[in-house]
MARTORLO-15013 format. One line per 5 residues: number of its first residue (from 1); their letters; for each residue x, y, z of C-alpha. Coordinates in steps of 0.25 Angstrom, whole numbers, plus 5000, padded with zeros to 4 digits. Layout:
NUM) a) X Y Z; ...
! end
This chain:
1) mldtl) 5446 4921 5757; 5460 4916 5753; 5463 4929 5747; 5460 4936 5760; 5470 4927 5767
6) teawa) 5480 4929 5757; 5480 4944 5758; 5480 4943 5774; 5492 4934 5774; 5500 4943 5765
11) sgrsg) 5497 4956 5772; 5502 4950 5785; 5515 4944 5779; 5520 4955 5770; 5513 4950 5758
16) anlwa) 5516 4935 5760; 5509 4925 5750; 5501 4916 5759; 5500 4905 5747; 5516 4905 5746
21) dptvt) 5518 4901 5760; 5520 4886 5761; 5519 4886 5777; 5505 4892 5778; 5494 4881 5782
26) fldpc) 5479 4882 5779; 5467 4875 5786; 5453 4874 5781; 5446 4868 5794; 5433 4866 5787
31) tksgv) 5436 4862 5773; 5425 4858 5764; 5428 4858 5749; 5442 4862 5752; 5441 4875 5744
36) flrei) 5450 4883 5754; 5461 4873 5755; 5461 4871 5739; 5462 4886 5737; 5473 4887 5747
41) tkrlt) 5481 4876 5741; 5479 4882 5727; 5485 4896 5732; 5496 4889 5740; 5500 4880 5727
46) dglkt) 5501 4893 5719; 5508 4901 5730; 5519 4890 5734; 5523 4888 5719; 5537 4895 5722
51) qipdi) 5540 4888 5735; 5536 4874 5731; 5537 4873 5716; 5533 4859 5714; 5518 4858 5713
56) qrrvd) 5517 4844 5720; 5525 4848 5732; 5518 4862 5733; 5504 4855 5733; 5509 4844 5743
61) hilsk) 5515 4855 5753; 5502 4864 5752; 5492 4852 5754; 5500 4845 5765; 5506 4857 5773
66) qvygi) 5497 4869 5771; 5482 4866 5768; 5473 4859 5778; 5458 4856 5780; 5448 4850 5789
71) githl) 5436 4844 5783; 5423 4847 5789; 5417 4834 5784; 5423 4821 5778; 5417 4825 5764
76) tslls) 5423 4839 5764; 5437 4834 5768; 5436 4825 5756; 5432 4837 5747; 5443 4845 5753
81) rrsly) 5454 4835 5750; 5448 4834 5736; 5449 4849 5734; 5463 4850 5740; 5470 4837 5736
86) cskha) 5462 4833 5724; 5459 4821 5731; 5449 4817 5743; 5462 4810 5748; 5474 4818 5750
91) dgkhs) 5483 4806 5748; 5475 4801 5736; 5480 4798 5722; 5473 4811 5716; 5478 4820 5728
96) iarsf) 5487 4832 5724; 5494 4830 5737; 5505 4820 5739; 5510 4822 5753; 5498 4816 5761
101) rggdg) 5498 4802 5767; 5483 4803 5770; 5470 4805 5763; 5466 4817 5772; 5478 4826 5768
106) niwfk) 5476 4839 5776; 5461 4838 5775; 5457 4833 5788; 5443 4827 5792; 5438 4818 5803
111) rmkhe) 5424 4816 5808; 5421 4823 5821; 5411 4822 5831; 5404 4833 5839; 5406 4834 5854
116) wvndr) 5392 4835 5860; 5389 4843 5873; 5374 4844 5876; 5370 4840 5862; 5379 4850 5855
121) ckfcg) 5393 4849 5850; 5403 4856 5859; 5412 4861 5848; 5402 4866 5837; 5388 4865 5844
126) agksv) 5382 4855 5834; 5369 4849 5839; 5370 4834 5843; 5357 4831 5837; 5362 4835 5823
131) fdrpd) 5376 4832 5822; 5378 4819 5831; 5379 4810 5819; 5384 4796 5817; 5397 4792 5810
136) gleth) 5396 4794 5795; 5388 4807 5796; 5395 4821 5796; 5395 4827 5810; 5400 4841 5806
141) ayafi) 5409 4841 5819; 5420 4849 5812; 5434 4846 5817; 5439 4861 5817; 5428 4865 5828
146) hsdni) 5427 4852 5836; 5438 4854 5846; 5441 4861 5858; 5455 4864 5853; 5456 4867 5838
151) kaqva) 5471 4867 5838; 5472 4853 5844; 5461 4849 5834; 5469 4854 5822; 5482 4848 5828
156) kifgg) 5475 4835 5829; 5471 4836 5814; 5483 4841 5807; 5494 4839 5817; 5499 4846 5829
161) nmkfd) 5508 4857 5822; 5498 4861 5812; 5494 4876 5812; 5487 4884 5801; 5490 4897 5796
166) vivgn) 5476 4899 5789; 5463 4893 5792; 5452 4895 5781; 5439 4889 5778; 5424 4889 5777
171) ppyql) 5418 4882 5789; 5405 4876 5791; 5395 4886 5794; 5384 4880 5803; 5379 4867 5809
176) asdgg) 5364 4863 5809; 5356 4866 5820; 5350 4855 5829; 5337 4862 5831; 5340 4876 5831
181) trdmp) 5335 4886 5821; 5349 4889 5815; 5361 4882 5811; 5373 4884 5820; 5386 4891 5815
186) iyqkf) 5398 4884 5816; 5408 4892 5807; 5413 4900 5818; 5419 4888 5826; 5428 4885 5814
191) vesal) 5433 4900 5814; 5435 4899 5829; 5443 4886 5827; 5451 4892 5816; 5455 4904 5824
196) alepk) 5459 4895 5836; 5470 4889 5828; 5476 4902 5827; 5480 4902 5812; 5485 4914 5805
201) nvlmi) 5472 4916 5797; 5458 4911 5797; 5449 4913 5785; 5435 4908 5785; 5422 4910 5778
206) tpsrw) 5409 4909 5787; 5395 4914 5788; 5394 4929 5792; 5384 4926 5803; 5394 4928 5813
211) faggl) 5394 4943 5811; 5381 4944 5818; 5384 4933 5829; 5373 4924 5835; 5371 4909 5833
216) glndf) 5383 4907 5842; 5392 4916 5834; 5393 4928 5844; 5407 4924 5850; 5412 4921 5836
221) rdrml) 5407 4935 5831; 5414 4942 5842; 5427 4935 5841; 5428 4938 5825; 5424 4952 5826
226) ndkrl) 5434 4955 5837; 5446 4947 5831; 5455 4957 5825; 5462 4946 5817; 5450 4945 5808
231) rvlvd) 5456 4952 5795; 5445 4950 5784; 5430 4948 5784; 5423 4946 5771; 5408 4945 5772
236) ysrmd) 5398 4941 5762; 5383 4944 5765; 5378 4933 5757; 5383 4918 5758; 5379 4915 5744
241) svfpg) 5389 4925 5739; 5401 4916 5744; 5394 4903 5743; 5384 4903 5731; 5371 4896 5735
246) vdfeg) 5373 4896 5750; 5362 4904 5757; 5368 4907 5771; 5362 4919 5779; 5372 4929 5784
251) gvsyf) 5382 4929 5773; 5397 4923 5774; 5410 4929 5777; 5425 4925 5778; 5436 4931 5787
256) lwhrn) 5451 4931 5788; 5456 4930 5802; 5471 4934 5802; 5479 4931 5814; 5488 4944 5812
261) hegec) 5477 4953 5809; 5474 4964 5819; 5463 4975 5816; 5452 4977 5807; 5445 4966 5799
266) evtn) 5443 4969 5784; 5428 4966 5782; 5422 4965 5768; 5407 4963 5766
! end
């Protein structure tokens, strides 16, 4: 996925190397193990060697000014910090970062609550009977999709002047049903919030069920198929060819939305 991003970035900038740019900012709005942020940091660490020769200064710059994440649960925020900083506390004694003055670093998490309207969350559609949980239990009210204004939400989290060039991630796919026969898709809401932030690129992996619509995905399908900025779409008909051991009907795909792209989408099946 990041190779796809590298190629798109270079093609629109006379061959410029994304990973040699100390100003580019990245956000994973649904970080779990931290694998995207870790790989991004690895590539930036190699790419910025010439501009920032000192390894500690280079790592501090990348971790404090270029790479950001929003944990989907308290546990995943700790896992992501462990992957990125080598410590579950960004300012801990084992952390490879030296610039942070707080344990969260740039991996943010705060327990959120759903906003119930007629027994359903007005933001994500979660059923109150399943997800109205007491303190201490995970609510799965994800910060990135629980706001009327995602720009204001991100400004509140990371600061008013924060803008992201690249949003990348593998969002949660669905929420448990509260009596229906099928779980409810939720990944499309993460994509919509990412696009609403107006970054230069959005790169996400999701189930491929949206190709066919249904289950509340019709509007999302129409939007994606009519967006000329969709540059690359790579579809795997079997989920387990990407995630071994995971059986999920309909396959999985990833896409690259490139703000300056106009025209045909390169589709690989």
